C-alpha positions as CSV (number, residue, x, y, z in Angstrom):
1,X,62.7,251.8,61.1
2,X,62.4,250.5,57.6
3,X,58.6,250.1,57.6
4,X,58.3,253.9,58.3
5,X,60.3,254.5,55.1
6,X,58.3,252.0,53.1
7,X,54.9,253.3,54.2
8,X,56.1,256.9,53.6
9,X,57.3,256.1,50.1
10,X,54.1,254.3,49.2
11,X,52.0,257.1,50.5
12,X,54.1,259.7,48.7
13,X,54.1,257.8,45.5
14,X,50.3,257.3,45.6
15,X,49.7,260.9,46.3
16,X,52.0,262.0,43.5
17,X,50.2,259.8,41.0
18,X,46.8,260.8,42.1
19,X,47.7,264.5,41.7
20,X,49.7,263.8,38.6
21,X,52.7,265.7,40.0
22,X,56.5,265.3,39.5
23,X,59.1,263.4,41.5
24,X,60.2,266.5,43.3
25,X,56.7,266.7,44.9
26,X,57.0,263.0,45.8
27,X,60.1,263.9,47.8
28,X,58.2,266.6,49.7
29,X,55.3,264.2,50.4
30,X,57.8,261.5,51.4
31,X,59.3,263.8,54.0
32,X,55.9,264.8,55.3
33,X,54.7,261.2,55.6
34,X,57.9,260.3,57.5
35,X,57.2,263.0,60.0
36,X,53.6,262.0,60.6
37,X,54.1,258.2,60.7
38,X,57.3,258.6,62.8
39,X,55.5,260.8,65.3
40,X,52.7,258.3,65.6
41,X,55.0,255.4,66.1
42,X,57.1,257.3,68.6
43,X,54.0,258.4,70.6
44,X,52.7,254.8,70.8
45,X,56.0,253.4,71.9
46,X,56.5,256.2,74.4
47,X,53.1,255.7,75.9
48,X,53.5,251.9,76.1
49,X,56.9,252.2,77.9
50,X,55.7,255.0,80.1
51,X,52.7,252.9,81.2
52,X,55.0,249.9,81.9
53,X,57.3,252.1,84.0
54,X,54.4,254.1,85.5
55,X,55.9,257.4,84.3
56,X,53.1,258.5,82.0
57,X,52.6,261.9,83.6
58,X,56.2,262.9,83.9
59,X,57.2,261.5,80.5
60,X,54.4,263.4,78.7
61,X,55.4,266.6,80.6
62,X,58.9,266.1,79.4
63,X,57.8,265.5,75.8
64,X,55.6,268.6,75.7
65,X,58.4,270.8,77.1
66,X,61.0,269.3,74.7
67,X,58.8,269.3,71.6
68,X,57.4,272.8,72.0
69,X,60.8,274.4,72.5
70,X,62.3,272.3,69.7
71,X,59.8,273.8,67.2
72,X,61.5,277.2,67.9
73,X,65.1,276.3,68.8
74,X,65.7,273.3,66.5
75,X,68.2,270.7,67.5
76,X,70.1,267.6,66.5
77,X,68.6,265.2,63.9
78,X,69.5,261.5,63.7
79,X,69.9,260.1,60.2
80,X,67.0,257.7,60.5
81,X,63.7,257.5,62.3
82,X,64.6,254.3,64.0
83,X,67.6,255.9,65.8
84,X,65.6,259.0,66.5
85,X,62.8,257.0,68.1
86,X,65.1,254.8,70.1
87,X,67.3,257.6,71.5
88,X,64.5,260.1,72.2
89,X,62.1,257.6,73.8
90,X,65.0,256.3,75.9
91,X,66.0,259.7,77.1
92,X,62.4,260.7,77.8
93,X,61.7,257.6,79.9
94,X,65.0,257.9,81.9
95,X,64.2,261.6,82.7
96,X,60.6,260.7,83.4
97,X,61.6,257.9,85.8
98,X,64.0,260.2,87.7
99,X,61.2,262.8,88.0
100,X,58.6,260.3,89.0
101,X,60.5,258.3,91.6
102,X,62.9,260.9,93.2
103,X,60.8,264.1,93.4
104,X,59.7,263.4,97.0
105,X,63.4,263.5,98.0
106,X,64.0,267.0,96.5
107,X,63.9,269.9,99.0
108,X,62.2,273.1,97.9
109,X,65.6,274.8,97.7
110,X,67.0,272.0,95.5
111,X,64.0,272.4,93.1
112,X,64.4,276.2,93.0
113,X,68.1,275.8,92.3
114,X,67.2,273.4,89.5
115,X,64.8,275.9,88.0
116,X,67.4,278.7,88.1
117,X,70.1,276.5,86.6
118,X,67.8,275.4,83.8
119,X,66.7,278.9,83.1
120,X,70.2,280.4,83.0
121,X,71.5,277.4,80.9
122,X,68.6,277.7,78.5
123,X,69.1,281.5,78.0
124,X,72.8,281.2,77.5
125,X,72.6,278.3,75.0
126,X,69.8,279.9,73.0
127,X,71.7,283.2,72.7
128,X,74.8,281.2,71.6
129,X,73.4,278.4,69.4
130,X,69.7,278.8,68.7
131,X,68.0,278.2,66.3
132,X,69.8,275.1,65.2
133,X,69.1,274.2,61.6
134,X,66.9,271.4,60.5
135,X,68.9,269.8,57.6
136,X,65.6,269.4,55.7
137,X,64.6,273.0,56.3
138,X,67.6,275.1,56.8
139,X,67.1,278.7,58.0
140,X,68.8,281.0,55.4
141,X,66.9,284.2,56.1
142,X,68.6,286.3,58.8
143,X,65.3,287.8,59.8
144,X,63.9,284.3,60.3
145,X,67.0,283.4,62.3
146,X,66.5,286.3,64.7
147,X,62.8,285.7,64.9
148,X,63.2,282.1,66.1
149,X,66.0,283.1,68.6
150,X,63.7,285.7,70.1
151,X,60.8,283.3,70.2
152,X,62.9,280.8,71.9
153,X,64.0,283.3,74.6
154,X,60.3,284.4,75.0
155,X,59.4,280.7,75.5
156,X,61.9,280.2,78.2
157,X,60.7,283.4,80.0
158,X,57.1,282.1,79.9
159,X,58.3,278.7,81.0
160,X,60.1,279.9,84.1
161,X,57.0,281.9,85.1
162,X,54.8,278.8,84.6
163,X,57.1,276.4,86.6
164,X,57.4,278.9,89.4
165,X,53.6,279.0,89.7
166,X,53.4,275.2,89.5
167,X,56.0,275.0,92.3
168,X,53.9,277.4,94.4
169,X,51.0,274.9,94.1
170,X,53.4,272.0,95.0
171,X,53.4,270.3,91.6
172,X,57.0,269.4,92.3
173,X,57.1,266.3,90.2
174,X,55.9,268.2,87.1
175,X,58.3,271.0,87.8
176,X,61.3,268.7,87.8
177,X,60.0,267.0,84.7
178,X,59.5,270.4,83.0
179,X,63.1,271.2,83.8
180,X,64.4,268.0,82.3
181,X,62.3,268.6,79.2
182,X,63.9,272.0,78.6
183,X,67.4,270.8,79.4
184,X,67.2,267.8,77.0
185,X,66.1,270.2,74.2
186,X,68.8,272.7,75.0
187,X,71.4,269.9,75.1
188,X,70.4,269.0,71.6
189,X,71.5,272.4,70.2
190,X,74.9,272.5,71.8
191,X,78.2,271.3,70.3
192,X,78.5,268.8,73.2
193,X,75.1,267.5,72.4
194,X,75.9,267.1,68.8
195,X,79.1,265.1,69.6
196,X,77.1,263.0,72.1
197,X,74.4,262.1,69.6
198,X,77.0,261.6,66.8
199,X,78.7,259.0,69.1
200,X,75.4,257.2,69.5
201,X,74.6,257.4,65.8
202,X,78.0,256.0,64.9
203,X,77.6,253.3,67.4
204,X,74.3,252.2,65.8
205,X,75.9,252.3,62.4
206,X,78.9,250.3,63.5
207,X,76.7,247.6,65.1
208,X,74.6,247.3,61.9
209,X,77.7,247.1,59.7
210,X,79.2,244.3,61.9
211,X,75.9,242.4,61.8
212,X,75.8,242.7,58.0
213,X,79.4,241.4,57.8
214,X,78.6,238.4,59.9
């Protein structure tokens, strides 16, 4: 979204001038403003759509699971905040809708199987591909790399204990949503996930180019 870039640039430029710093600092501020403003816009849009679809509880559960694991394991990054917001909100709402409106049809055995599959998939993918680099903050230190891999595995271990307890107390809808949140994040660090999101990104770019030509 262009207005996010505009606001971020103006904020970064103002901060640089106030502190009498160089253009390199402005680049750092610009990146920081983009993260903050983008997160605010994404949150507002997600909440609005979730309220309309009546999936606020499941959607927030998915976002919390996805975002908390993403801080450790990394994942795919779109080349613009507009694409990131559109794709992520779309996936969160779809998963939230499935969790909200189908959980009553899931048997206890189906949910337990879903938890086990999610856990095994997460562990295998983290061992193989996590942490996935953020292009703006690449991990170059091997110790840091190992640390985030271990933290990601520890997260998944805590997660499976937490969802098992939640299942015991019959919070089935939230358990299903929690599984979707982890799976979406794990998908974003896999080669298949990268190819999938590249297709979406290229589709967006092609559409914009065609509109510009016409």
